[in-house]
C-alpha positions in Angstrom: -0.1 0.1 0.0 1.3 3.4 -0.8 1.3 6.0 1.6 1.5 10.0 1.6 2.8 12.4 4.1 0.3 14.5 5.9 2.5 15.7 8.7 5.2 15.0 11.6 4.8 15.1 15.1 7.4 17.6 16.7 6.4 17.6 20.2 4.0 17.1 23.1 1.5 19.8 24.3 0.3 19.8 27.4 -0.2 16.6 29.9 -3.4 15.1 28.2 -1.8 13.2 25.3 -1.9 16.2 22.5 0.6 16.5 20.0 2.1 19.3 17.9 1.8 18.4 14.4 3.8 20.3 11.4 1.4 19.7 8.9 2.6 18.8 5.2 -1.0 18.5 4.3 -3.4 20.2 1.7 -6.4 19.3 3.3 -5.4 19.6 7.1 -9.1 19.8 8.2 -10.0 16.9 6.2 -6.8 15.1 7.2 -6.9 15.6 11.0 -10.8 15.3 11.1 -12.1 13.5 14.4 -12.5 9.9 13.1 -10.0 10.1 10.1 -7.6 7.1 10.2 -3.6 7.9 9.6 -0.5 5.6 9.5 2.3 6.4 11.8 5.3 5.8 10.7 8.8 5.8 12.7 11.6 7.9 12.3 13.2 5.4 9.7 10.2 5.6 8.0 8.6 2.2 9.2 5.0 1.5 9.4 4.3 1.5 13.2 0.5 1.3 13.3 -3.0 2.7 12.5 -4.0 5.8 14.7 -7.6 7.3 14.9 -7.6 11.0 15.3 -9.8 12.0 18.6 -9.4 15.5 18.3 -8.0 18.4 16.2 -7.1 22.1 16.9 -4.9 24.9 15.3 -2.3 26.8 17.6 0.1 29.0 16.0 1.6 27.3 13.1 0.7 24.0 14.3 -2.1 21.4 14.1 -2.9 20.1 17.5 -4.1 16.4 17.6 -4.7 13.6 19.8 -5.4 10.0 19.2 -8.2 8.0 20.2 -7.3 5.9 23.3 -4.3 8.2 24.1 -5.0 10.7 26.6 -1.9 11.2 28.5 1.5 12.5 27.7 3.0 8.8 28.6 1.2 7.4 26.2 2.4 9.4 23.1 5.7 11.0 24.3 7.8 8.0 22.1 6.2 9.4 19.0 7.9 12.6 18.9 9.8 12.7 15.2 7.2 10.1 14.0 5.3 11.2 10.7 1.6 10.7 10.1 0.5 9.6 6.8 -2.7 8.7 4.8 -3.0 5.8 2.5 -3.4 6.1 -1.0 -7.0 4.5 -1.0 -8.2 7.5 1.3 -7.3 10.3 -1.0 -10.3 11.8 -2.2 -10.8 13.0 -6.0 -10.0 16.4 -6.4 -12.0 19.2 -8.8 -10.0 20.8 -11.8 -7.3 23.1 -11.1 -6.7 21.1 -7.8 -3.6 19.2 -7.1 -2.2 17.1 -4.2 0.9 18.3 -3.0 2.6 14.9 -3.7 1.8 15.6 -7.5 3.6 18.7 -7.4 6.7 18.3 -5.7 9.2 17.1 -8.1 8.0 18.5 -11.0 9.9 20.5 -13.5 9.0 24.6 -13.6 9.4 26.4 -17.2 8.9 30.0 -18.5 8.3 29.8 -22.1 10.9 27.1 -23.3 13.2 28.1 -20.2 13.7 25.4 -17.3 13.6 27.4 -14.4 13.8 24.4 -11.7 11.9 21.9 -10.0 9.4 22.2 -7.3 10.9 21.0 -3.8 8.3 22.1 -1.4 4.9 24.0 -0.8 4.4 26.7 1.7 1.0 27.8 3.2 1.4 31.2 4.6 -1.7 32.7 4.3 -4.0 33.3 1.5 -2.4 31.3 -1.1 0.1 28.2 -1.3 3.6 29.4 -2.6 5.8 26.9 -4.7 9.3 26.6 -3.8 11.3 26.2 -6.7 15.0 24.9 -6.4 17.0 26.4 -9.0 20.9 25.4 -10.1 23.0 28.2 -9.0 20.5 30.5 -7.6 18.6 31.0 -4.7 15.1 29.0 -4.6 12.3 31.1 -6.1 9.0 31.4 -4.2 6.1 31.3 -6.6 2.6 32.1 -5.4 0.1 29.5 -6.6 -2.2 32.3 -8.4 -3.5 32.5 -12.1 -1.3 35.2 -13.5 1.6 33.2 -12.3 0.7 29.5 -12.8 -0.5 29.5 -16.2 -0.7 25.5 -16.6 0.5 22.1 -14.8 0.7 19.3 -17.0 0.8 16.1 -14.8 1.5 13.5 -17.5 4.5 15.3 -18.7 5.8 16.3 -15.3 5.8 20.1 -16.2 4.4 23.2 -14.9 4.4 26.5 -17.0 4.8 30.0 -15.3 5.1 33.8 -16.0 7.5 35.3 -13.4 5.7 38.7 -12.7 8.1 41.4 -12.2 9.5 41.6 -8.6 9.0 37.9 -8.0 12.8 37.3 -8.8 15.2 39.2 -7.2 18.1 37.8 -8.9 17.4 39.4 -12.2 
C-alpha cells in the first residue's frame, strides 16, 4: 500500500495526550478530522500502526491532535519525530485545477521553453500556497500559486508552465 505524508509530530502539548504536528497536508481540516484514520511511521520510515484522530485544533503554526485511547503524555511521548501519513485509497478525487502536494513536488517549472527549476516544497503562509522552486546556481524561487503566475500544470509530462511577474525574482 502506498502512503503520503501529511505531517510530522514535533512535540507534545500539555499533559493530556495532545501532540504538535507540523502539517505538510493540503487539506489539514480533512486530514485531522475526528475519526480520520492515519498511519504512524517511525523516524526510519517504518510503519508502526494505524491511529484514529480523537481531536484537532489549530495553535500558532501547528495542528494540535490527539489519538483515540491515548489521552496522557506518557502514552504519546515516544512518538515525537514520527510521521503521520494517509493511505492512497483514502485520498479523495479533486476538482479540476486542484492538486495534491505530492503531485506538484518534483515537477519541472518552465517559463516559455526555459527550464527554471523543480518544485521542492509547498508553503502555506496565508491566502494562497507558495511553491518553492529549487534552481541551479541561484537562490530558491518562491512562486505564489495564483492564476497570473501559474499558467498550466501538466501532470502527465511532469511540467508546470509559469510567468514570473516583475518583482518575484530578486536575482534578475
